[in-house]
C-alpha positions, 0 to 999 in steps of 0.5 A, spaced: 843 956 650 842 959 657 839 966 658 844 970 662 841 977 661 838 978 668 838 976 675 832 971 676 832 969 669 830 961 668 835 957 664 832 954 658 833 948 654 835 947 647 829 943 646 824 947 650 821 954 649 823 959 654 818 960 659 816 952 659 819 947 664 821 940 664 824 936 670 828 939 675 834 939 672 832 944 666 830 949 671 833 953 676 831 959 680 835 965 683 834 968 690 831 974 686 825 970 684 821 971 690 814 967 692 810 973 690 813 973 683 808 972 678 812 968 673 814 963 679 807 962 681 805 960 674 810 955 673 809 952 680 801 951 678 803 947 672 805 940 676 810 935 674 810 929 669 812 923 672 814 917 667 813 910 670 818 904 668 812 901 665 810 906 660 817 907 658 817 899 657 811 900 653 814 906 648 820 901 647 816 895 645 811 899 641 817 902 637 821 895 636 815 893 633 814 898 628 821 896 625 820 892 618 823 885 619 821 884 627 816 879 628 809 881 631 806 877 636 802 873 631 808 871 627 812 868 632 811 860 632 811 859 640 804 859 642 805 856 649 810 863 650 804 867 647 799 863 652 803 865 658 804 872 656 811 872 653 810 878 648 814 879 642 818 883 643 820 882 650 823 889 653 826 890 660 828 898 662 832 901 667 830 908 668 834 913 673 832 920 673 832 922 665 836 917 663 834 910 660 837 903 658 833 898 654 834 891 653 830 888 647 829 881 645 826 880 639 824 875 633 826 877 626 822 875 620 826 871 614 829 873 610 831 879 613 838 880 615 838 880 623 844 884 624 840 890 619 834 889 623 837 889 630 841 896 628 834 899 625 831 897 632 836 900 636 836 907 632 828 907 632 827 905 639 833 911 641 829 916 637 822 914 640 825 915 647 828 922 645 822 924 642 816 921 646 819 921 653 824 926 652 829 921 655 837 921 655 838 914 652 845 911 655 844 904 651 839 900 647 841 892 647 838 888 642 838 881 642 835 877 636 832 870 639 829 867 633 828 867 626 822 865 623 818 865 616 812 870 616 806 866 617 800 867 612 793 868 614 790 862 609 795 857 611 793 851 615 796 846 620 795 839 621 791 838 628 
């Protein structure tokens, strides 16, 4: 979908309107575009967007928690893990340029089928990374570490 009609035209992405910029891979200038060119001056003054790995991990964690059947931090029975800062779901991401690989460890709620929940998490996380961060997703690995019964607010435990 590149505009090849004139020299000095910018290559456009199918996800961005013509004239907008993204990462360095979505933009190229020909030698005909000089520093005094007003179009180039406008593009250069817009700045860049840099996503930190931690921000990508937060997107993955939030997306995984949005899927029905995934236990939230209060549904997990491991109070020690929660006290030590081991949140549910646990996420690890490797980001290289505009590509990402994500690994998600989560707890599912009984009686939801673990395989169906894991597949839904994989699809939803990949979709959210593409939509919110404009990243290319190489893989999303989902590991179901535990299955728990949903807790009820009124249920009391023996102390």
